[in-house]
Jmol script that loads the backbone (N, CA, C; Angstrom):
load data "model"
ATOM      1  N   MET A   1       5.725  15.759 -15.443  1.00  0.00           N
ATOM      2  CA  MET A   1       5.033  14.170 -16.296  1.00  0.00           C
ATOM      3  C   MET A   1       3.530  14.540 -17.458  1.00  0.00           C
ATOM      4  N   SER A   2       4.314  14.141 -18.017  1.00  0.00           N
ATOM      5  CA  SER A   2       2.943  14.202 -19.593  1.00  0.00           C
ATOM      6  C   SER A   2       1.549  13.814 -19.140  1.00  0.00           C
ATOM      7  N   GLU A   3       0.426  14.546 -19.563  1.00  0.00           N
ATOM      8  CA  GLU A   3      -0.867  13.841 -19.700  1.00  0.00           C
ATOM      9  C   GLU A   3      -1.031  13.332 -20.067  1.00  0.00           C
ATOM     10  N   ALA A   4      -0.245  12.202 -20.428  1.00  0.00           N
ATOM     11  CA  ALA A   4      -0.743  10.821 -21.206  1.00  0.00           C
ATOM     12  C   ALA A   4       0.546   9.725 -20.439  1.00  0.00           C
ATOM     13  N   VAL A   5       1.135   9.778 -20.320  1.00  0.00           N
ATOM     14  CA  VAL A   5       2.244   9.290 -18.265  1.00  0.00           C
ATOM     15  C   VAL A   5       1.661   9.453 -18.093  1.00  0.00           C
ATOM     16  N   GLN A   6       0.851  10.501 -17.094  1.00  0.00           N
ATOM     17  CA  GLN A   6      -0.149  10.508 -15.578  1.00  0.00           C
ATOM     18  C   GLN A   6      -0.827   9.824 -16.077  1.00  0.00           C
ATOM     19  N   SER A   7      -1.962   9.837 -16.938  1.00  0.00           N
ATOM     20  CA  SER A   7      -2.616   8.820 -17.504  1.00  0.00           C
ATOM     21  C   SER A   7      -2.756   7.263 -17.282  1.00  0.00           C
ATOM     22  N   GLU A   8      -1.678   7.252 -17.932  1.00  0.00           N
ATOM     23  CA  GLU A   8      -1.516   5.688 -17.907  1.00  0.00           C
ATOM     24  C   GLU A   8      -0.653   5.530 -16.451  1.00  0.00           C
ATOM     25  N   VAL A   9       0.160   5.914 -15.674  1.00  0.00           N
ATOM     26  CA  VAL A   9       0.577   6.330 -14.584  1.00  0.00           C
ATOM     27  C   VAL A   9      -0.494   5.318 -13.390  1.00  0.00           C
ATOM     28  N   GLN A  10      -1.501   6.053 -13.517  1.00  0.00           N
ATOM     29  CA  GLN A  10      -3.027   6.699 -12.923  1.00  0.00           C
ATOM     30  C   GLN A  10      -3.436   4.789 -13.208  1.00  0.00           C
ATOM     31  N   ASN A  11      -3.758   4.218 -14.857  1.00  0.00           N
ATOM     32  CA  ASN A  11      -4.800   3.387 -14.892  1.00  0.00           C
ATOM     33  C   ASN A  11      -3.141   2.266 -14.057  1.00  0.00           C
ATOM     34  N   PHE A  12      -2.361   2.179 -14.200  1.00  0.00           N
ATOM     35  CA  PHE A  12      -1.982   0.855 -13.534  1.00  0.00           C
ATOM     36  C   PHE A  12      -1.732   1.010 -12.337  1.00  0.00           C
ATOM     37  N   ILE A  13      -2.450   2.016 -11.411  1.00  0.00           N
ATOM     38  CA  ILE A  13      -2.396   2.301 -10.014  1.00  0.00           C
ATOM     39  C   ILE A  13      -3.537   1.324  -9.409  1.00  0.00           C
ATOM     40  N   ARG A  14      -4.326   1.726 -10.740  1.00  0.00           N
ATOM     41  CA  ARG A  14      -5.984   1.775 -10.627  1.00  0.00           C
ATOM     42  C   ARG A  14      -6.026   0.114 -10.546  1.00  0.00           C
ATOM     43  N   GLU A  15      -5.150  -0.789 -11.220  1.00  0.00           N
ATOM     44  CA  GLU A  15      -5.288  -1.658 -11.896  1.00  0.00           C
ATOM     45  C   GLU A  15      -5.045  -2.144 -10.436  1.00  0.00           C
ATOM     46  N   THR A  16      -3.538  -1.980 -10.599  1.00  0.00           N
ATOM     47  CA  THR A  16      -2.240  -3.275  -9.481  1.00  0.00           C
ATOM     48  C   THR A  16      -3.448  -3.337  -8.660  1.00  0.00           C
ATOM     49  N   VAL A  17      -3.780  -2.409  -7.371  1.00  0.00           N
ATOM     50  CA  VAL A  17      -4.925  -2.243  -6.227  1.00  0.00           C
ATOM     51  C   VAL A  17      -6.389  -2.002  -6.444  1.00  0.00           C
ATOM     52  N   THR A  18      -7.054  -2.507  -7.674  1.00  0.00           N
ATOM     53  CA  THR A  18      -7.853  -2.906  -8.082  1.00  0.00           C
ATOM     54  C   THR A  18      -8.116  -5.207  -7.842  1.00  0.00           C
ATOM     55  N   GLY A  19      -6.804  -5.130  -8.773  1.00  0.00           N
ATOM     56  CA  GLY A  19      -6.610  -6.318  -9.049  1.00  0.00           C
ATOM     57  C   GLY A  19      -5.884  -6.554  -8.185  1.00  0.00           C
ATOM     58  N   HIS A  20      -5.515  -6.783  -6.486  1.00  0.00           N
ATOM     59  CA  HIS A  20      -5.256  -7.813  -5.467  1.00  0.00           C
ATOM     60  C   HIS A  20      -6.300  -7.326  -4.467  1.00  0.00           C
ATOM     61  N   PRO A  21      -5.964  -8.568  -3.298  1.00  0.00           N
ATOM     62  CA  PRO A  21      -7.186  -8.004  -2.612  1.00  0.00           C
ATOM     63  C   PRO A  21      -5.941  -7.053  -1.446  1.00  0.00           C
ATOM     64  N   VAL A  22      -4.296  -6.743  -1.091  1.00  0.00           N
ATOM     65  CA  VAL A  22      -3.912  -6.243  -0.501  1.00  0.00           C
ATOM     66  C   VAL A  22      -2.134  -5.845  -0.880  1.00  0.00           C
ATOM     67  N   VAL A  23      -2.609  -4.267  -1.236  1.00  0.00           N
ATOM     68  CA  VAL A  23      -1.580  -3.809  -1.955  1.00  0.00           C
ATOM     69  C   VAL A  23      -0.777  -2.941  -1.295  1.00  0.00           C
ATOM     70  N   LEU A  24       0.751  -2.788  -1.291  1.00  0.00           N
ATOM     71  CA  LEU A  24       1.835  -1.407  -0.322  1.00  0.00           C
ATOM     72  C   LEU A  24       1.857  -1.506  -1.454  1.00  0.00           C
ATOM     73  N   PHE A  25       2.175  -0.174  -0.442  1.00  0.00           N
ATOM     74  CA  PHE A  25       3.556   1.068  -1.906  1.00  0.00           C
ATOM     75  C   PHE A  25       3.775   1.316  -1.743  1.00  0.00           C
ATOM     76  N   MET A  26       5.398   0.732  -0.985  1.00  0.00           N
ATOM     77  CA  MET A  26       6.065   1.678  -0.292  1.00  0.00           C
ATOM     78  C   MET A  26       7.435   2.163  -0.185  1.00  0.00           C
ATOM     79  N   LYS A  27       8.805   2.133  -0.011  1.00  0.00           N
ATOM     80  CA  LYS A  27       9.718   2.849  -0.582  1.00  0.00           C
ATOM     81  C   LYS A  27      10.734   1.883  -0.216  1.00  0.00           C
ATOM     82  N   GLY A  28      11.398   0.973  -1.462  1.00  0.00           N
ATOM     83  CA  GLY A  28      12.137  -0.265  -0.740  1.00  0.00           C
ATOM     84  C   GLY A  28      10.752  -2.032  -1.325  1.00  0.00           C
ATOM     85  N   THR A  29      11.303  -2.516  -0.739  1.00  0.00           N
ATOM     86  CA  THR A  29      10.571  -3.912  -0.117  1.00  0.00           C
ATOM     87  C   THR A  29      10.890  -4.143   0.648  1.00  0.00           C
ATOM     88  N   ALA A  30       9.354  -5.486   0.091  1.00  0.00           N
ATOM     89  CA  ALA A  30       9.083  -6.005   2.065  1.00  0.00           C
ATOM     90  C   ALA A  30      10.315  -7.196   2.326  1.00  0.00           C
ATOM     91  N   GLN A  31      10.708  -7.333   1.780  1.00  0.00           N
ATOM     92  CA  GLN A  31      11.841  -7.643   2.260  1.00  0.00           C
ATOM     93  C   GLN A  31      13.691  -6.539   2.494  1.00  0.00           C
ATOM     94  N   PHE A  32      13.145  -5.625   2.332  1.00  0.00           N
ATOM     95  CA  PHE A  32      14.039  -4.490   1.726  1.00  0.00           C
ATOM     96  C   PHE A  32      13.772  -2.905   2.675  1.00  0.00           C
ATOM     97  N   PRO A  33      12.985  -3.212   3.848  1.00  0.00           N
ATOM     98  CA  PRO A  33      12.653  -1.627   3.520  1.00  0.00           C
ATOM     99  C   PRO A  33      13.273  -0.788   3.179  1.00  0.00           C
ATOM    100  N   GLN A  34      13.306   0.998   3.062  1.00  0.00           N
ATOM    101  CA  GLN A  34      14.317   1.762   2.740  1.00  0.00           C
ATOM    102  C   GLN A  34      13.938   3.133   3.215  1.00  0.00           C
ATOM    103  N   CYS A  35      12.829   2.969   4.567  1.00  0.00           N
ATOM    104  CA  CYS A  35      12.382   3.824   5.235  1.00  0.00           C
ATOM    105  C   CYS A  35      11.432   2.940   6.866  1.00  0.00           C
ATOM    106  N   GLY A  36      11.836   3.653   7.708  1.00  0.00           N
ATOM    107  CA  GLY A  36      11.573   3.428   9.055  1.00  0.00           C
ATOM    108  C   GLY A  36       9.686   3.260   9.260  1.00  0.00           C
ATOM    109  N   PHE A  37       9.114   4.125   7.796  1.00  0.00           N
ATOM    110  CA  PHE A  37       7.617   3.595   8.066  1.00  0.00           C
ATOM    111  C   PHE A  37       7.388   2.842   7.450  1.00  0.00           C
ATOM    112  N   SER A  38       8.363   2.525   6.147  1.00  0.00           N
ATOM    113  CA  SER A  38       8.471   0.987   4.705  1.00  0.00           C
ATOM    114  C   SER A  38       7.554  -0.316   6.046  1.00  0.00           C
ATOM    115  N   GLY A  39       8.972   0.207   6.695  1.00  0.00           N
ATOM    116  CA  GLY A  39       9.092  -0.524   7.625  1.00  0.00           C
ATOM    117  C   GLY A  39       8.687  -1.486   8.579  1.00  0.00           C
ATOM    118  N   ARG A  40       7.915  -0.397   9.704  1.00  0.00           N
ATOM    119  CA  ARG A  40       6.146  -0.998  10.650  1.00  0.00           C
ATOM    120  C   ARG A  40       5.647  -1.364   9.587  1.00  0.00           C
ATOM    121  N   ALA A  41       4.968  -0.555   8.529  1.00  0.00           N
ATOM    122  CA  ALA A  41       3.556  -1.554   7.892  1.00  0.00           C
ATOM    123  C   ALA A  41       4.106  -2.401   7.863  1.00  0.00           C
ATOM    124  N   ILE A  42       5.139  -2.822   7.075  1.00  0.00           N
ATOM    125  CA  ILE A  42       5.742  -3.899   6.610  1.00  0.00           C
ATOM    126  C   ILE A  42       5.806  -5.025   7.771  1.00  0.00           C
ATOM    127  N   GLN A  43       5.898  -4.636   9.151  1.00  0.00           N
ATOM    128  CA  GLN A  43       5.618  -5.504  10.197  1.00  0.00           C
ATOM    129  C   GLN A  43       4.998  -5.520  11.222  1.00  0.00           C
ATOM    130  N   VAL A  44       3.463  -4.182  10.422  1.00  0.00           N
ATOM    131  CA  VAL A  44       3.049  -5.065  11.594  1.00  0.00           C
ATOM    132  C   VAL A  44       1.729  -5.838  10.249  1.00  0.00           C
ATOM    133  N   LEU A  45       2.197  -4.881   8.903  1.00  0.00           N
ATOM    134  CA  LEU A  45       1.380  -6.681   7.882  1.00  0.00           C
ATOM    135  C   LEU A  45       1.534  -8.686   8.541  1.00  0.00           C
ATOM    136  N   LYS A  46       2.953  -8.569   8.372  1.00  0.00           N
ATOM    137  CA  LYS A  46       3.529 -10.168   8.743  1.00  0.00           C
ATOM    138  C   LYS A  46       2.598 -10.464  10.741  1.00  0.00           C
ATOM    139  N   GLU A  47       2.092  -9.071  11.594  1.00  0.00           N
ATOM    140  CA  GLU A  47       2.688  -9.805  12.525  1.00  0.00           C
ATOM    141  C   GLU A  47       0.858 -10.163  12.927  1.00  0.00           C
ATOM    142  N   ILE A  48      -0.102  -9.667  11.641  1.00  0.00           N
ATOM    143  CA  ILE A  48      -1.387  -9.829  11.681  1.00  0.00           C
ATOM    144  C   ILE A  48      -1.142 -11.569  10.771  1.00  0.00           C
ATOM    145  N   GLY A  49      -0.412 -11.624   9.874  1.00  0.00           N
ATOM    146  CA  GLY A  49       0.028 -12.980   9.205  1.00  0.00           C
ATOM    147  C   GLY A  49      -0.024 -12.285   7.583  1.00  0.00           C
ATOM    148  N   VAL A  50      -1.245 -11.854   7.126  1.00  0.00           N
ATOM    149  CA  VAL A  50      -0.959 -11.203   5.976  1.00  0.00           C
ATOM    150  C   VAL A  50      -0.072 -12.086   4.846  1.00  0.00           C
ATOM    151  N   THR A  51      -0.673 -13.080   4.539  1.00  0.00           N
ATOM    152  CA  THR A  51      -0.234 -13.799   3.192  1.00  0.00           C
ATOM    153  C   THR A  51      -0.319 -13.724   2.281  1.00  0.00           C
ATOM    154  N   LYS A  52      -1.648 -12.972   0.738  1.00  0.00           N
ATOM    155  CA  LYS A  52      -1.135 -12.471   0.537  1.00  0.00           C
ATOM    156  C   LYS A  52      -1.290 -10.630   0.227  1.00  0.00           C
ATOM    157  N   LEU A  53       0.204 -10.673  -0.379  1.00  0.00           N
ATOM    158  CA  LEU A  53       0.625  -9.488  -0.220  1.00  0.00           C
ATOM    159  C   LEU A  53       1.027  -9.251  -1.759  1.00  0.00           C
ATOM    160  N   VAL A  54       1.393  -7.720  -2.178  1.00  0.00           N
ATOM    161  CA  VAL A  54       1.307  -7.621  -2.989  1.00  0.00           C
ATOM    162  C   VAL A  54       1.937  -6.673  -2.508  1.00  0.00           C
ATOM    163  N   THR A  55       3.372  -6.261  -2.871  1.00  0.00           N
ATOM    164  CA  THR A  55       4.178  -4.509  -2.432  1.00  0.00           C
ATOM    165  C   THR A  55       4.989  -3.967  -4.003  1.00  0.00           C
ATOM    166  N   PHE A  56       5.204  -2.223  -4.200  1.00  0.00           N
ATOM    167  CA  PHE A  56       5.448  -1.639  -4.924  1.00  0.00           C
ATOM    168  C   PHE A  56       6.346  -0.987  -4.491  1.00  0.00           C
ATOM    169  N   ASN A  57       7.760  -1.248  -4.900  1.00  0.00           N
ATOM    170  CA  ASN A  57       9.052   0.040  -4.659  1.00  0.00           C
ATOM    171  C   ASN A  57       8.756   0.925  -5.015  1.00  0.00           C
ATOM    172  N   VAL A  58       8.076   2.102  -4.675  1.00  0.00           N
ATOM    173  CA  VAL A  58       8.245   3.818  -5.049  1.00  0.00           C
ATOM    174  C   VAL A  58       9.122   4.481  -5.959  1.00  0.00           C
ATOM    175  N   LEU A  59      10.417   3.394  -5.201  1.00  0.00           N
ATOM    176  CA  LEU A  59      11.627   4.429  -5.420  1.00  0.00           C
ATOM    177  C   LEU A  59      12.704   4.306  -7.106  1.00  0.00           C
ATOM    178  N   GLU A  60      11.924   3.085  -6.985  1.00  0.00           N
ATOM    179  CA  GLU A  60      12.047   2.111  -8.770  1.00  0.00           C
ATOM    180  C   GLU A  60      11.957   3.329  -9.594  1.00  0.00           C
ATOM    181  N   ASP A  61      10.666   4.267  -9.654  1.00  0.00           N
ATOM    182  CA  ASP A  61       9.345   4.894 -10.834  1.00  0.00           C
ATOM    183  C   ASP A  61       8.585   5.754  -9.934  1.00  0.00           C
ATOM    184  N   PRO A  62      10.309   6.774 -10.137  1.00  0.00           N
ATOM    185  CA  PRO A  62       9.528   7.552 -10.223  1.00  0.00           C
ATOM    186  C   PRO A  62       7.772   9.089 -10.640  1.00  0.00           C
ATOM    187  N   GLU A  63       7.377   8.189 -11.645  1.00  0.00           N
ATOM    188  CA  GLU A  63       6.125   8.633 -11.968  1.00  0.00           C
ATOM    189  C   GLU A  63       4.832   7.727 -11.074  1.00  0.00           C
ATOM    190  N   VAL A  64       5.704   6.105 -10.848  1.00  0.00           N
ATOM    191  CA  VAL A  64       4.116   6.667  -9.778  1.00  0.00           C
ATOM    192  C   VAL A  64       4.800   6.926  -8.682  1.00  0.00           C
ATOM    193  N   ARG A  65       5.336   7.036  -8.062  1.00  0.00           N
ATOM    194  CA  ARG A  65       5.863   7.794  -6.878  1.00  0.00           C
ATOM    195  C   ARG A  65       4.402   8.019  -6.979  1.00  0.00           C
ATOM    196  N   GLN A  66       5.053   9.653  -8.248  1.00  0.00           N
ATOM    197  CA  GLN A  66       4.218  11.540  -7.126  1.00  0.00           C
ATOM    198  C   GLN A  66       2.937  10.415  -7.304  1.00  0.00           C
ATOM    199  N   GLY A  67       2.383   9.592  -9.201  1.00  0.00           N
ATOM    200  CA  GLY A  67       1.143   9.436  -9.730  1.00  0.00           C
ATOM    201  C   GLY A  67       0.095   8.429  -7.500  1.00  0.00           C
ATOM    202  N   ILE A  68       0.609   8.053  -6.686  1.00  0.00           N
ATOM    203  CA  ILE A  68       1.071   7.115  -5.996  1.00  0.00           C
ATOM    204  C   ILE A  68      -0.506   8.054  -4.939  1.00  0.00           C
ATOM    205  N   LYS A  69       0.435   9.361  -5.195  1.00  0.00           N
ATOM    206  CA  LYS A  69       0.319  10.878  -4.491  1.00  0.00           C
ATOM    207  C   LYS A  69      -0.918  11.289  -4.382  1.00  0.00           C
ATOM    208  N   ASP A  70      -1.500  11.735  -6.179  1.00  0.00           N
ATOM    209  CA  ASP A  70      -1.856  12.494  -6.324  1.00  0.00           C
ATOM    210  C   ASP A  70      -3.140  11.178  -6.468  1.00  0.00           C
ATOM    211  N   TYR A  71      -2.808   9.991  -6.751  1.00  0.00           N
ATOM    212  CA  TYR A  71      -4.708   8.776  -7.133  1.00  0.00           C
ATOM    213  C   TYR A  71      -5.671   8.821  -4.898  1.00  0.00           C
ATOM    214  N   ALA A  72      -5.220   8.843  -4.203  1.00  0.00           N
ATOM    215  CA  ALA A  72      -5.664   9.423  -3.253  1.00  0.00           C
ATOM    216  C   ALA A  72      -5.046  10.044  -2.040  1.00  0.00           C
ATOM    217  N   ASN A  73      -5.057  11.612  -3.507  1.00  0.00           N
ATOM    218  CA  ASN A  73      -4.980  12.772  -2.216  1.00  0.00           C
ATOM    219  C   ASN A  73      -4.503  12.192  -1.308  1.00  0.00           C
ATOM    220  N   TRP A  74      -2.773  11.681  -0.870  1.00  0.00           N
ATOM    221  CA  TRP A  74      -2.535  11.449   0.280  1.00  0.00           C
ATOM    222  C   TRP A  74      -0.772  11.718  -0.184  1.00  0.00           C
ATOM    223  N   PRO A  75      -0.812  12.671   1.344  1.00  0.00           N
ATOM    224  CA  PRO A  75       0.733  13.166   0.327  1.00  0.00           C
ATOM    225  C   PRO A  75       2.441  11.878   1.129  1.00  0.00           C
ATOM    226  N   THR A  76       1.678  11.238   2.135  1.00  0.00           N
ATOM    227  CA  THR A  76       3.067  10.070   2.668  1.00  0.00           C
ATOM    228  C   THR A  76       2.274   9.200   1.571  1.00  0.00           C
ATOM    229  N   ILE A  77       4.048   8.162   2.003  1.00  0.00           N
ATOM    230  CA  ILE A  77       3.296   6.833   1.555  1.00  0.00           C
ATOM    231  C   ILE A  77       4.817   6.391   2.185  1.00  0.00           C
ATOM    232  N   PRO A  78       4.321   4.551   3.551  1.00  0.00           N
ATOM    233  CA  PRO A  78       3.159   4.147   2.286  1.00  0.00           C
ATOM    234  C   PRO A  78       2.168   4.152   2.732  1.00  0.00           C
ATOM    235  N   GLN A  79       1.105   3.621   1.204  1.00  0.00           N
ATOM    236  CA  GLN A  79      -0.445   3.880   1.537  1.00  0.00           C
ATOM    237  C   GLN A  79      -0.926   2.008   1.600  1.00  0.00           C
ATOM    238  N   LEU A  80      -1.248   1.860   2.168  1.00  0.00           N
ATOM    239  CA  LEU A  80      -2.377   0.705   1.877  1.00  0.00           C
ATOM    240  C   LEU A  80      -3.012   0.298   1.911  1.00  0.00           C
ATOM    241  N   TYR A  81      -3.605  -0.596   0.300  1.00  0.00           N
ATOM    242  CA  TYR A  81      -5.069  -0.464  -0.308  1.00  0.00           C
ATOM    243  C   TYR A  81      -5.428  -2.068  -0.483  1.00  0.00           C
ATOM    244  N   VAL A  82      -6.624  -2.016   1.417  1.00  0.00           N
ATOM    245  CA  VAL A  82      -7.865  -3.454   0.711  1.00  0.00           C
ATOM    246  C   VAL A  82      -8.331  -3.250  -0.118  1.00  0.00           C
ATOM    247  N   LYS A  83      -8.288  -4.138  -1.073  1.00  0.00           N
ATOM    248  CA  LYS A  83      -9.849  -4.456  -2.325  1.00  0.00           C
ATOM    249  C   LYS A  83     -10.103  -3.379  -2.910  1.00  0.00           C
ATOM    250  N   GLY A  84      -8.704  -2.409  -3.413  1.00  0.00           N
ATOM    251  CA  GLY A  84      -9.313  -1.155  -3.626  1.00  0.00           C
ATOM    252  C   GLY A  84      -9.499  -0.211  -3.493  1.00  0.00           C
ATOM    253  N   GLU A  85      -9.125  -0.393  -1.795  1.00  0.00           N
ATOM    254  CA  GLU A  85      -9.411   1.011  -0.846  1.00  0.00           C
ATOM    255  C   GLU A  85      -8.809   1.108  -0.432  1.00  0.00           C
ATOM    256  N   PHE A  86      -8.819   3.053  -0.793  1.00  0.00           N
ATOM    257  CA  PHE A  86      -7.021   2.981   0.052  1.00  0.00           C
ATOM    258  C   PHE A  86      -6.746   3.301   1.809  1.00  0.00           C
ATOM    259  N   ILE A  87      -6.527   2.425   2.479  1.00  0.00           N
ATOM    260  CA  ILE A  87      -6.489   2.440   3.689  1.00  0.00           C
ATOM    261  C   ILE A  87      -5.645   3.679   4.221  1.00  0.00           C
ATOM    262  N   GLY A  88      -4.639   3.880   4.203  1.00  0.00           N
ATOM    263  CA  GLY A  88      -4.054   4.783   4.588  1.00  0.00           C
ATOM    264  C   GLY A  88      -2.100   4.022   4.872  1.00  0.00           C
ATOM    265  N   GLY A  89      -1.001   5.118   5.915  1.00  0.00           N
ATOM    266  CA  GLY A  89      -0.532   4.830   6.279  1.00  0.00           C
ATOM    267  C   GLY A  89      -0.151   4.237   7.447  1.00  0.00           C
ATOM    268  N   THR A  90       1.036   4.872   7.526  1.00  0.00           N
ATOM    269  CA  THR A  90       1.838   3.761   8.990  1.00  0.00           C
ATOM    270  C   THR A  90       0.655   4.081  10.363  1.00  0.00           C
ATOM    271  N   ASP A  91       0.826   5.357  10.294  1.00  0.00           N
ATOM    272  CA  ASP A  91       0.241   5.691  11.052  1.00  0.00           C
ATOM    273  C   ASP A  91      -1.181   5.467  11.831  1.00  0.00           C
ATOM    274  N   ILE A  92      -1.964   5.537  10.420  1.00  0.00           N
ATOM    275  CA  ILE A  92      -3.993   4.840  10.396  1.00  0.00           C
ATOM    276  C   ILE A  92      -3.690   3.843  10.451  1.00  0.00           C
ATOM    277  N   MET A  93      -2.441   2.411   9.971  1.00  0.00           N
ATOM    278  CA  MET A  93      -2.132   1.092  10.345  1.00  0.00           C
ATOM    279  C   MET A  93      -2.081   0.643  11.576  1.00  0.00           C
ATOM    280  N   ASN A  94      -0.582   1.489  11.857  1.00  0.00           N
ATOM    281  CA  ASN A  94      -0.493   1.012  13.998  1.00  0.00           C
ATOM    282  C   ASN A  94      -1.971   1.377  14.623  1.00  0.00           C
ATOM    283  N   GLU A  95      -2.532   2.396  14.552  1.00  0.00           N
ATOM    284  CA  GLU A  95      -4.062   2.448  15.214  1.00  0.00           C
ATOM    285  C   GLU A  95      -5.143   1.415  14.920  1.00  0.00           C
ATOM    286  N   MET A  96      -5.453   0.711  13.029  1.00  0.00           N
ATOM    287  CA  MET A  96      -6.118   0.564  13.739  1.00  0.00           C
ATOM    288  C   MET A  96      -6.133  -1.382  13.812  1.00  0.00           C
ATOM    289  N   HIS A  97      -4.528  -1.462  13.394  1.00  0.00           N
ATOM    290  CA  HIS A  97      -3.590  -2.810  14.578  1.00  0.00           C
ATOM    291  C   HIS A  97      -4.160  -3.517  16.162  1.00  0.00           C
ATOM    292  N   GLN A  98      -3.361  -1.774  16.626  1.00  0.00           N
ATOM    293  CA  GLN A  98      -3.630  -1.809  18.152  1.00  0.00           C
ATOM    294  C   GLN A  98      -5.294  -1.675  18.486  1.00  0.00           C
ATOM    295  N   ASN A  99      -6.675  -1.530  17.583  1.00  0.00           N
ATOM    296  CA  ASN A  99      -7.885  -2.068  17.977  1.00  0.00           C
ATOM    297  C   ASN A  99      -8.717  -3.286  16.979  1.00  0.00           C
ATOM    298  N   GLY A 100      -7.838  -4.163  16.063  1.00  0.00           N
ATOM    299  CA  GLY A 100      -7.931  -4.864  15.759  1.00  0.00           C
ATOM    300  C   GLY A 100      -8.986  -4.654  14.098  1.00  0.00           C
ATOM    301  N   GLU A 101      -9.461  -3.414  14.308  1.00  0.00           N
ATOM    302  CA  GLU A 101     -10.285  -3.059  13.144  1.00  0.00           C
ATOM    303  C   GLU A 101      -9.160  -3.760  11.756  1.00  0.00           C
ATOM    304  N   LEU A 102      -7.824  -3.347  11.018  1.00  0.00           N
ATOM    305  CA  LEU A 102      -7.256  -3.861  10.191  1.00  0.00           C
ATOM    306  C   LEU A 102      -6.842  -4.908   9.521  1.00  0.00           C
ATOM    307  N   ALA A 103      -6.954  -5.974  10.976  1.00  0.00           N
ATOM    308  CA  ALA A 103      -6.574  -7.257  11.042  1.00  0.00           C
ATOM    309  C   ALA A 103      -8.129  -7.929  10.752  1.00  0.00           C
ATOM    310  N   GLN A 104      -9.715  -7.892  11.230  1.00  0.00           N
ATOM    311  CA  GLN A 104     -10.310  -8.280  10.992  1.00  0.00           C
ATOM    312  C   GLN A 104     -10.503  -7.536   9.264  1.00  0.00           C
ATOM    313  N   LEU A 105     -10.529  -6.670   8.930  1.00  0.00           N
ATOM    314  CA  LEU A 105     -10.515  -6.140   7.424  1.00  0.00           C
ATOM    315  C   LEU A 105      -9.781  -7.844   6.776  1.00  0.00           C
ATOM    316  N   LEU A 106      -8.341  -7.474   6.397  1.00  0.00           N
ATOM    317  CA  LEU A 106      -7.239  -8.271   6.166  1.00  0.00           C
ATOM    318  C   LEU A 106      -7.895  -9.491   5.809  1.00  0.00           C
ATOM    319  N   LYS A 107      -8.693 -10.232   7.673  1.00  0.00           N
ATOM    320  CA  LYS A 107      -8.878 -11.429   6.953  1.00  0.00           C
ATOM    321  C   LYS A 107     -10.933 -10.933   6.130  1.00  0.00           C
ATOM    322  N   ASP A 108     -11.219 -10.544   6.372  1.00  0.00           N
ATOM    323  CA  ASP A 108     -12.623 -10.235   4.975  1.00  0.00           C
ATOM    324  C   ASP A 108     -11.885 -10.313   4.062  1.00  0.00           C
ATOM    325  N   ALA A 109     -10.761  -9.678   3.411  1.00  0.00           N
ATOM    326  CA  ALA A 109     -10.377  -9.743   2.076  1.00  0.00           C
ATOM    327  C   ALA A 109      -9.613 -10.692   1.650  1.00  0.00           C
ATOM    328  N   GLY A 110      -9.374 -12.084   2.212  1.00  0.00           N
ATOM    329  CA  GLY A 110      -9.505 -13.446   2.729  1.00  0.00           C
ATOM    330  C   GLY A 110      -7.800 -12.930   2.346  1.00  0.00           C
ATOM    331  N   ALA A 111      -7.397 -11.723   2.729  1.00  0.00           N
ATOM    332  CA  ALA A 111      -5.812 -11.723   3.204  1.00  0.00           C
ATOM    333  C   ALA A 111      -4.543 -12.765   4.126  1.00  0.00           C
ATOM    334  N   ILE A 112      -5.862 -13.586   4.393  1.00  0.00           N
ATOM    335  CA  ILE A 112      -4.832 -14.126   5.522  1.00  0.00           C
ATOM    336  C   ILE A 112      -5.101 -15.432   5.665  1.00  0.00           C
ATOM    337  N   GLU A 113      -4.402 -16.714   5.529  1.00  0.00           N
ATOM    338  CA  GLU A 113      -5.216 -17.950   5.218  1.00  0.00           C
ATOM    339  C   GLU A 113      -5.538 -18.437   6.575  1.00  0.00           C
TER     340      GLU A 113
END
end "model"
wireframe off; spacefill off
backbone 0.3
color backbone group
């Protein structure tokens, strides 16, 4: 990937995660997750009642798929962002969901009506 493309991808990611209250970079879509971890991430967000969620299917764009790993310095997908801040992947989401932290974070972000 050229430096120009890499810079463009990083700008796209930054604008996406800061322009929406909740963003999930995942494999597949919310309706049709393409891996178990992405499916579980969507399930957690639905259980909490998130209504303002933007998802991005990294399988449709190899540059974003690599770029998101570089952006957060996190090797795996899915990746959850709330108010521009990287929260983590499925394991972290599960842990935060179990102790109530994730619901509070999402409520504070205005992602639950």
